[in-house]
N, C-alpha and C positions, 0 to 999 in steps of 0.2 A: 788533856783538852786546854788548858791555858797555854801550854807549850805550843801545840798546833796553831792555836789563836795568833800567838805572838810571832811564831815563825811566819804565817801566812801574811800577817799585817808589815811584817819586816819586808817581805818580798814585794808588797803592794806599793811601796814607797817610790813613786815615779813622778817626774816633772809633769807639770799640767794636771794631775789627778788633784779633785778636791779633797781635802783633809777628810771629809766625810766618807770618801771612798775606802780609806785606810780603816775608818772605823767600822765601814760595813762589812769588811772582809773578816775583821776578828770578831764582829759581833754575829756574823752567820754561823761561824763554827761554834761558839759558846751557846747560840740559840739551838743549833742542831744536837749538842750534847745533852740539852735538858735543863741547862743552869743558867739559861737567859734572864730569868728574873732575878738572879743573884749577881750579874754582872755589874762592874763598876759602869758610871753613866759615861765614861770615855776611855779610849784605850791608849792614850798618850797626850803628849802636850810639846810644844815648842821648847827648844833649849838654848840658852844664850846668855844674857845678863841678868835675867830675873828668875825668881823661884818657879813660876808659872806664867809662861807667856805664850801667845798664839805662834802656830796656829794649835788649837786643841783637836786632836784626833776624836772628833765627836760626830754625832749624826747630823747636827744642824750647821757644822762649820763648813763655810763656803769658800774659805781661804784655798787657792789652789797652790799646790806644793811647787817649789821652784828650785833650781839648783843652787846648793849652798845652804839651803835650810836644814836646820839640824832639829830633829825630833826624838823624843824619848817613847819607844813604842813599848807600852806596858799595860797589855790587858790584865784584868783582875776579876776574881769571883769571890764573893763574899757570902758564905751560907751562916746566918746568925747562929751562935752557940755551937757551932760545928767546925768551921774550917774557914780558912782564907788563903788564896793562892795570887800571887802577882809574880811576872817576870818582866824585866825591863833591859833594854839595849838601847844606847844612843846610836843613831842613824843619821847619815848625811844624804840627802837627795842630791843625785848627781845627773848629768846628762845620760849616763849609761845605767842608771838604776842606783839601788841603795848600797850605801858604803858604810859598814859597821865601824863604829868607833870604839865599841867595847864588846867583849864576848866572855861574859862570866861563866863559870860552868853552870850549866842547867840541871842542877840536882836539886831534889827535894830536901829543905831543911825544915824539921820540926821545930816550931818555937812555942814552948808551954809558958803560960802566964800565971 
């Protein structure tokens, strides 16, 4: 479900779309899976010079995506005392749609602490 949310959010990165639209795309998939209560409050953030910069891919974000904007699409679900899952890819918004800058293998890695 996190992979499906990440892939859908990636495909939603389009010019003139408010960043909240990308968040809504990922959020709908997580909600439909029954894990909405455990979703991270945003599904991504801007990438550039700082650690955490606009636009945030969050429900209340009104910034519209523009060509050249780079965002990290990273939906996550954290179920307390059970598991957490997050997938992240860096994407650039172009006039023709999303352009992936990363493509890590999307395999499950279990980290036990």
